[in-house]
C-alpha positions as CSV (number, residue, x, y, z in Angstrom):
1,T,23.8,-129.3,-24.8
2,N,21.7,-127.6,-21.4
3,P,21.5,-130.6,-18.9
4,L,18.6,-128.7,-17.9
5,K,16.0,-128.7,-20.5
6,E,17.2,-132.5,-20.9
7,Q,14.3,-134.9,-19.0
8,D,16.0,-136.2,-16.0
9,G,19.1,-134.5,-17.3
10,I,20.6,-133.2,-14.0
11,G,20.0,-136.9,-12.9
12,R,21.9,-138.2,-16.0
13,V,24.8,-135.7,-15.2
14,I,25.4,-136.7,-12.0
15,R,25.0,-140.9,-12.7
16,A,27.6,-140.8,-15.2
17,L,30.1,-138.5,-12.7
18,K,29.5,-141.1,-10.2
19,H,30.2,-144.2,-12.7
20,N,34.1,-141.9,-13.8
21,G,34.5,-142.1,-10.1
22,I,33.9,-138.3,-9.6
23,D,32.7,-137.6,-6.0
24,A,32.7,-133.2,-6.8
25,L,32.7,-130.8,-9.6
26,V,34.5,-127.7,-10.5
27,P,33.2,-125.5,-13.7
28,I,34.4,-122.9,-14.6
29,G,31.9,-120.3,-16.4
30,G,29.3,-118.5,-16.8
31,D,26.1,-117.9,-16.3
32,D,24.9,-120.4,-18.3
33,T,27.6,-123.0,-17.2
34,L,26.8,-121.5,-13.3
35,S,23.1,-122.2,-13.3
36,V,23.8,-125.8,-14.4
37,A,26.3,-126.1,-11.8
38,A,23.8,-124.8,-8.9
39,R,21.1,-127.2,-10.3
40,L,23.6,-130.0,-9.7
41,S,24.6,-128.2,-6.3
42,E,20.6,-128.6,-4.8
43,A,20.3,-132.3,-6.6
44,G,22.9,-132.8,-3.9
45,F,26.5,-133.3,-5.5
46,A,29.0,-131.7,-4.7
47,T,29.7,-128.4,-6.2
48,V,31.9,-125.1,-6.2
49,G,32.0,-122.8,-9.0
50,V,34.1,-120.3,-10.2
51,P,33.5,-117.0,-12.6
52,K,34.6,-117.5,-16.5
53,T,33.2,-115.4,-18.9
54,I,34.7,-112.7,-21.0
55,D,31.8,-110.6,-20.8
56,N,32.6,-109.5,-16.8
57,D,28.6,-110.3,-16.8
58,L,28.1,-112.0,-13.3
59,S,26.8,-110.4,-10.2
60,V,28.5,-109.7,-6.6
61,T,31.9,-110.9,-8.2
62,E,34.1,-107.8,-9.6
63,F,35.9,-109.5,-12.3
64,C,35.4,-113.2,-14.1
65,I,38.7,-114.8,-16.1
66,G,38.9,-113.6,-19.2
67,F,37.5,-110.5,-19.6
68,D,41.0,-108.6,-18.8
69,T,42.9,-110.5,-21.1
70,A,39.8,-110.6,-24.4
71,V,40.0,-106.3,-23.7
72,G,44.1,-106.6,-24.8
73,V,42.9,-107.7,-27.8
74,V,40.2,-105.6,-28.8
75,T,42.6,-102.5,-27.3
76,E,45.6,-104.4,-30.4
77,A,42.7,-104.1,-32.8
78,L,42.0,-101.4,-32.5
79,D,45.1,-99.2,-31.9
80,R,46.7,-101.4,-35.6
81,L,42.7,-100.4,-37.3
82,H,43.7,-96.6,-36.8
83,T,46.5,-97.0,-39.3
84,T,44.9,-98.4,-42.0
85,A,41.8,-96.0,-41.2
86,S,43.6,-92.8,-41.0
87,A,45.7,-93.8,-44.2
88,H,42.6,-94.7,-46.1
89,H,39.9,-92.1,-44.5
90,R,37.8,-95.0,-43.5
91,V,35.3,-95.7,-41.3
92,M,36.2,-99.4,-39.4
93,V,32.8,-101.0,-37.6
94,V,34.7,-103.5,-35.5
95,E,32.7,-105.8,-34.2
96,V,32.8,-107.8,-30.7
97,M,31.8,-110.4,-27.7
98,G,29.0,-108.9,-25.4
99,R,25.9,-110.9,-25.8
100,D,23.5,-108.6,-23.1
101,T,26.4,-106.5,-21.6
102,G,28.8,-104.6,-23.6
103,W,31.4,-105.0,-20.8
104,V,34.4,-105.9,-23.7
105,A,32.6,-103.3,-26.2
106,L,33.0,-100.6,-23.9
107,V,36.3,-101.2,-21.7
108,G,37.9,-102.3,-25.0
109,G,36.5,-99.0,-27.1
110,V,38.0,-96.7,-24.4
111,A,41.1,-98.0,-23.9
112,G,41.6,-98.2,-27.8
113,G,40.5,-95.2,-28.8
114,A,36.6,-95.7,-30.4
115,D,35.1,-92.8,-31.9
116,L,31.4,-94.3,-31.3
117,I,30.8,-97.2,-28.8
118,I,27.5,-99.1,-29.5
119,I,26.3,-101.6,-26.7
120,P,23.4,-103.7,-25.7
121,E,22.4,-101.3,-22.7
122,F,22.3,-98.1,-24.4
123,E,20.1,-98.7,-27.8
124,I,20.9,-95.8,-30.5
125,P,19.4,-95.3,-33.3
126,L,21.2,-95.4,-37.2
127,S,20.5,-91.4,-37.3
128,D,22.4,-90.2,-34.5
129,V,25.4,-93.2,-36.2
130,E,25.5,-90.9,-39.4
131,A,25.2,-88.1,-37.6
132,H,28.6,-88.7,-35.4
133,L,30.1,-89.6,-38.9
134,Y,29.3,-86.8,-40.7
135,R,29.7,-84.3,-36.9
136,R,33.4,-85.9,-38.2
137,R,34.3,-85.2,-41.3
138,G,32.4,-82.1,-40.5
139,E,35.8,-81.2,-38.2
140,G,38.6,-82.7,-40.8
141,K,38.6,-85.7,-39.0
142,L,38.7,-88.3,-42.0
143,F,38.6,-91.9,-40.0
144,S,36.6,-93.1,-37.4
145,I,36.4,-95.9,-35.5
146,I,32.9,-97.8,-34.7
147,V,33.2,-100.7,-31.5
148,V,29.4,-102.7,-32.0
149,A,29.1,-105.4,-29.7
150,E,27.7,-108.0,-31.3
151,G,24.2,-108.7,-29.7
152,A,23.7,-104.5,-29.9
153,R,20.1,-103.9,-31.2
154,I,19.8,-100.9,-33.7
155,R,16.4,-100.9,-34.5
156,E,17.2,-100.1,-38.2
157,L,19.1,-102.9,-38.7
158,E,16.2,-105.6,-37.2
159,E,14.2,-104.3,-40.2
160,E,16.8,-105.0,-42.3
161,S,17.8,-108.5,-41.1
162,G,14.4,-109.5,-40.9
163,G,14.7,-111.0,-36.4
164,E,16.8,-112.7,-34.3
165,G,17.1,-115.9,-36.3
166,E,18.7,-119.5,-34.9
167,K,19.0,-120.1,-30.9
168,D,20.9,-122.2,-29.2
169,A,20.1,-125.4,-26.6
170,F,20.2,-122.1,-23.7
171,G,17.6,-120.5,-25.7
172,H,20.5,-117.1,-27.1
173,V,20.4,-116.6,-30.4
174,R,23.4,-117.2,-32.6
175,L,24.8,-113.7,-32.8
176,A,27.6,-115.0,-35.2
177,K,25.2,-115.9,-37.7
178,R,23.5,-112.2,-37.1
179,G,26.1,-110.5,-37.9
180,I,25.9,-106.9,-37.0
181,G,29.1,-105.9,-37.6
182,D,28.4,-106.6,-41.8
183,L,24.6,-104.8,-41.3
184,L,26.6,-101.7,-39.7
185,A,29.6,-101.2,-41.9
186,S,26.9,-101.8,-45.8
187,R,23.7,-99.6,-44.3
188,V,26.6,-97.0,-43.0
189,E,28.2,-97.1,-46.6
190,R,24.5,-96.7,-48.6
191,E,23.8,-94.0,-46.6
192,T,26.2,-91.5,-46.1
193,G,29.0,-92.9,-48.7
194,F,32.3,-93.1,-47.0
195,E,33.8,-96.1,-47.5
196,T,33.0,-98.2,-44.5
197,R,35.1,-101.6,-43.6
198,V,34.6,-104.3,-40.7
199,T,36.5,-106.4,-39.0
200,V,34.8,-109.0,-36.5
201,L,36.9,-110.2,-33.8
202,G,34.9,-113.1,-32.9
203,H,36.9,-116.1,-31.3
204,L,40.4,-114.5,-31.4
205,Q,39.7,-112.4,-28.1
206,R,38.9,-116.3,-26.6
207,G,42.0,-117.5,-26.9
208,G,45.9,-116.6,-26.6
209,S,47.9,-116.1,-24.0
210,P,46.4,-115.2,-21.0
211,T,47.6,-111.9,-19.4
212,P,49.6,-111.5,-16.2
213,V,46.0,-110.6,-14.4
214,D,43.9,-113.5,-15.8
215,R,46.9,-116.2,-15.0
216,I,47.4,-114.9,-10.8
217,W,43.2,-114.5,-10.3
218,A,42.5,-117.8,-11.9
219,T,44.9,-119.6,-9.4
220,R,43.6,-117.9,-6.8
221,L,40.5,-118.0,-7.7
222,G,41.0,-122.0,-8.9
223,V,43.5,-122.9,-5.6
224,A,40.4,-121.8,-3.7
225,A,37.3,-123.8,-5.2
226,V,39.4,-127.0,-4.7
227,D,39.9,-125.5,-0.9
228,L,36.4,-125.4,-0.8
229,I,35.8,-128.9,-1.8
230,V,38.0,-130.2,0.2
231,D,36.6,-128.8,3.2
232,G,32.8,-130.3,2.3
233,K,31.7,-126.9,1.3
234,S,29.0,-126.7,-2.4
235,G,27.1,-124.2,-4.2
236,V,29.0,-121.9,-2.8
237,I,32.3,-119.7,-5.4
238,P,34.8,-117.8,-4.9
239,I,35.0,-114.4,-6.1
240,R,36.2,-111.0,-5.9
241,R,35.4,-108.4,-3.8
242,N,36.9,-105.0,-3.7
243,G,40.3,-106.8,-4.1
244,E,39.9,-109.7,-2.3
245,V,39.1,-112.9,-2.9
246,E,35.2,-113.8,-1.0
247,V,32.9,-116.4,-0.7
248,V,29.1,-116.4,-1.7
249,P,26.7,-118.5,-3.0
250,L,26.1,-119.8,-6.5
251,A,22.9,-118.3,-6.6
252,A,24.5,-114.6,-5.9
253,V,26.4,-114.2,-9.3
254,I,23.7,-116.0,-11.0
255,K,21.1,-113.9,-9.8
256,E,20.7,-111.1,-12.1
257,T,23.1,-110.1,-15.3
258,R,25.3,-107.0,-14.5
259,R,25.7,-104.7,-17.0
260,V,27.6,-101.4,-17.9
261,P,26.6,-98.8,-15.8
262,R,24.9,-95.9,-16.9
263,D,28.2,-93.4,-16.3
264,L,30.8,-95.9,-17.3
265,Y,28.8,-95.5,-20.6
266,D,29.2,-91.3,-20.2
267,L,32.4,-91.7,-20.5
268,S,32.9,-93.6,-23.4
269,R,30.6,-90.4,-25.2
270,V,33.0,-87.8,-24.1
271,F,35.7,-88.7,-27.2
272,E,32.7,-88.5,-29.4
């Protein structure tokens, strides 16, 4: 539910909080959650955010809780898939999370040795994917691992799927039902004749045992958020910048989406 789209949604939320004896709130999440948090603060309710999204796409902060753990899951999955891909001379398509940005796909893909990484920031045509696979076969490399972010766009696949599809309360397309991994794997096998399999990591990336980095920074940012509430602050959020905890306005982290830069994307293409 998105209270910003409900009649008197923010007012109802505040009344419910006060009715239950809650006089301050620390919302932990990404741009959707923190957009609501900012409005709560603007309406006069004490609110301090904490940056938590595996997409790692909030502005200003250089770290979001959950990202490091998600990257670890992707890296381990790619390490395991290399075995079957090489043994059976297959193309493996691995779909990972990333609606508007490709941080998980890019960093996890580079760390896990993916041969091709497809992310929302840099659209590529299906012909480039096929050319990549043919080139590897010509070089005697009989398997390939392609990592694709769930929100990546390949025009030919969108035409085949017939549009964006169902949306959630925040206006986002339900990417789990879009299935770009399945679409890409089917089309690649049909066009090239190479045996192709798909693995959709899905919610495996969002749970499990957090990495030490995530545990430590969740603790530091959480403690900082509580301290800010105690000090009477609102409409702000503790972030990591230059390796230290800093405090910035909530509006700063949701102002725009932090996208994968060209130089980092180019780094991933060195190994194609």
